[in-house]
C-alpha positions, -999 to 999 in steps of 0.1 A, spaced: -779 -189 525 -754 -178 551 -747 -199 582 -775 -188 606 -752 -188 637 -734 -158 652 -703 -178 664 -701 -213 648 -678 -237 666 -667 -250 633 -646 -219 629 -655 -217 593 -681 -199 571 -701 -231 569 -709 -259 593 -724 -294 592 -743 -288 624 -745 -261 651 -767 -256 682 -782 -222 683 -773 -199 712 -806 -202 730 -805 -241 729 -839 -244 713 -829 -256 679 -800 -269 659 -792 -260 623 -777 -284 597 -764 -277 563 -785 -299 540 -757 -319 523 -781 -335 499 -784 -302 481 -747 -295 477 -729 -284 456 -755 -263 438 -776 -251 469 -764 -241 503 -794 -245 526 -796 -247 563 -825 -266 580 -837 -260 616 -846 -289 639 -865 -285 673 -870 -322 681 -847 -352 686 -868 -375 665 -865 -351 636 -827 -350 640 -826 -388 640 -846 -388 607 -821 -362 593 -792 -385 602 -809 -415 584 -817 -394 554 -781 -380 552 -789 -344 557 -759 -347 579 -733 -375 574 -698 -383 584 -692 -401 617 -680 -372 638 -707 -348 625 -733 -375 632 -721 -378 668 -722 -341 673 -757 -339 658 -768 -367 682 -753 -348 712 -772 -317 702 -804 -338 697 -802 -349 733 -803 -313 743 -836 -309 723 -849 -340 740 -843 -325 774 -865 -296 765 -894 -318 757 -923 -322 781 -929 -354 800 -909 -376 823 -872 -366 818 -857 -400 821 -882 -416 798 -880 -389 772 -842 -387 770 -837 -425 769 -863 -429 742 -845 -402 722 -812 -420 728 -825 -453 715 -840 -437 685 -808 -418 676 -786 -449 680 -807 -467 654 -804 -440 629 -770 -452 614 -754 -481 632 -719 -482 617 -707 -449 629 -695 -455 665 -693 -418 672 -731 -417 673 -736 -442 701 -705 -428 719 -719 -393 719 -753 -405 730 -738 -424 759 -718 -394 769 -750 -373 770 -769 -400 789 -742 -398 816 -748 -360 819 -786 -367 820 -780 -390 850 -759 -363 867 -785 -335 863 -817 -356 868 -827 -338 900 -821 -303 887 -845 -277 874 -855 -282 837 -837 -251 825 -806 -261 844 -807 -296 829 -809 -282 793 -780 -258 800 -758 -285 814 -765 -308 784 -759 -280 760 -726 -272 776 -716 -309 773 -727 -312 737 -708 -280 727 -677 -295 745 -680 -326 722 -682 -303 692 -653 -281 702 -631 -311 711 -637 -326 677 -625 -295 659 -594 -294 681 -588 -331 675 -591 -326 637 -565 -298 638 -541 -320 659 -544 -351 637 -542 -329 606 -508 -316 618 -496 -351 625 -507 -364 591 -493 -334 572 -458 -345 582 -462 -375 560 -473 -355 530 -445 -345 507 -443 -311 490 -458 -315 456 -477 -347 464 -509 -358 447 -532 -372 474 -562 -395 466 -591 -393 490 -624 -411 491 -659 -400 501 -659 -368 522 -639 -366 554 -638 -328 556 -654 -301 577 -688 -313 564 -682 -347 580 -670 -334 613 -673 -305 637 -650 -285 615 -617 -286 596 -619 -323 588 -600 -356 593 -586 -367 559 -592 -332 545 -577 -318 577 -544 -336 568 -546 -319 534 -555 -285 548 -526 -288 573 -501 -297 546 -513 -267 526 -510 -244 557 -474 -257 561 -466 -243 527 -467 -276 508 -480 -278 473 -507 -304 474 -530 -316 446 -560 -338 454 -578 -365 434 -613 -370 448 -631 -402 440 -667 -394 431 -677 -421 456 -709 -441 448 -738 -441 453 -743 -407 469 -713 -390 452 -700 -374 484 -666 -370 468 -677 -350 438 -705 -332 455 -689 -325 489 -651 -330 490 -647 -311 457 -670 -283 470 -649 -279 502 -615 -280 486 -625 -257 457 -639 -233 483 -605 -233 500 -586 -228 468 -570 -263 469 -563 -279 436 -588 -308 432 -599 -331 404 -628 -355 406 -622 -390 392 -645 -419 388 -642 -447 414 -634 -472 387 -605 -452 373 -584 -450 405 -565 -482 395 -553 -466 363 -540 -435 382 -521 -458 405 -506 -477 376 -494 -445 359 -477 -434 391 -499 -403 396 -508 -410 432 -483 -403 460 -505 -411 490 -540 -421 500 -557 -404 530 -592 -414 541 -614 -410 571 -632 -437 592 -666 -445 607 -652 -471 631 -618 -484 641 -618 -518 657 -594 -526 686 -572 -546 662 -569 -517 638 -594 -528 612 -612 -497 598 -648 -493 584 -651 -465 560 -673 -456 529 -677 -485 505 -648 -486 480 -621 -478 506 -610 -515 509 -603 -516 471 -582 -485 473 -561 -500 501 -555 -531 480 -545 -509 451 -522 -489 473 -504 -520 486 -499 -534 451 -484 -501 439 -464 -495 472 -482 -463 479 -488 -451 515 -524 -456 527 -534 -435 557 -565 -431 579 -573 -400 599 -598 -404 627 -606 -389 661 -603 -411 691 -641 -411 694 -641 -433 662 -619 -460 679 -641 -487 694 -620 -507 719 -649 -530 726 -650 -541 690 -624 -569 685 -621 -567 647 -637 -556 615 -658 -587 614 -679 -574 643 -686 -540 628 -722 -537 617 -723 -527 580 -753 -505 571 -772 -518 540 -790 -489 524 -820 -488 500 -815 -503 466 -832 -472 453 -800 -452 459 -783 -473 433 -810 -479 407 -824 -444 406 -809 -409 408 -836 -384 416 -864 -390 391 -840 -408 367 -841 -446 365 -807 -461 361 -815 -498 359 -843 -519 344 -875 -522 364 -874 -552 387 -836 -555 388 -824 -555 424 -793 -539 438 -770 -544 468 -761 -512 485 -737 -516 515 -727 -482 527 -693 -493 542 -666 -518 538 -638 -529 562 -601 -524 555 -578 -548 574 -552 -533 596 -524 -549 576 -532 -526 546 -530 -494 566 -497 -476 570 -508 -454 599 -538 -440 616 -536 -403 627 -556 -394 658 -554 -365 683 -537 -388 708 -509 -396 684 -501 -418 654 -511 -455 655 -482 -471 638 -478 -500 632 -515 -504 630 -526 -531 654 -539 -538 689 -507 -529 707 -505 -494 694 -542 -488 699 -541 -501 735 -511 -479 742 -529 -447 731 -562 -458 747 -545 -459 781 -536 -423 777 -573 -415 784 -588 -381 777 -615 -357 786 -640 -372 762 -637 -408 774 -641 -439 754 -666 -447 726 -687 -478 722 -707 -497 747 -743 -507 748 -774 -487 753 -783 -483 789 
């Protein structure tokens, strides 16, 4: 199915999420069905978008934030008391997936717009919120291209890059964070090959990253998560580039489960380990990785795959969705404001003071 939008902000032939021009619905590519089916779902209510975020129809911290911003537009269209409706939607959205700071950041930004337009006509309120949400989306795409260009400078011609989970256009407004670095290196004329961890338990690497890169004609091979160490040992990995769901103020990074192990392997094998993340993923109010909430998902995602049972009945499973990589293991973080290097509170504070049109993430629900 072709992308049902006449002018997608992603700038690509596919999008994780887009608000339709009349502001009455958003469309999301159902990432649970990739790589075999490309299906777009329509959502008209904020609660349904929150459910879609929880169920991973859309995933990836920046894309989740954009989806939440668009959901607030849908909430503004609902009948009832404006303040009550939008704040109830905001609270519901922020509970959908707590680790990705972009979600609460986007919701807070939209609540600020709600406060500013409270006294306006209903149609004007919706239009102003839609304008603000599209600004969040467009800024994310621009940020990805900027950080991609910065990161590409660190990728050598002929490099083999290992990436984990999916940090591409599907996880963002478009272009991608970690995959944006790879795309930018390719655009600069560098020959880049990619090893994509399959990434348990949802296989975002094999299902989504491989789908994106293959679609772009970039050489990609899927490897099992457990085999990464052997590729490091054989000297077949030149750099690791991953995305992030939250960056604490001291530089610790939360990303898909398994990232920490790769950072340890990279240090042992003296291989550069990089993170690409928009500034909306940096949480200056979170002092360290110890304070980042780690989402624990259903054990069913581990012990079953569709209708197939993968473990004996009655056996439990632990299923944390993320882990935390300490700042000391990260060579650099690429953001649209610049490169955080060395990774630590001083560099983050310096870039945070630059400010920006999209403000600061984090904070508590008002």
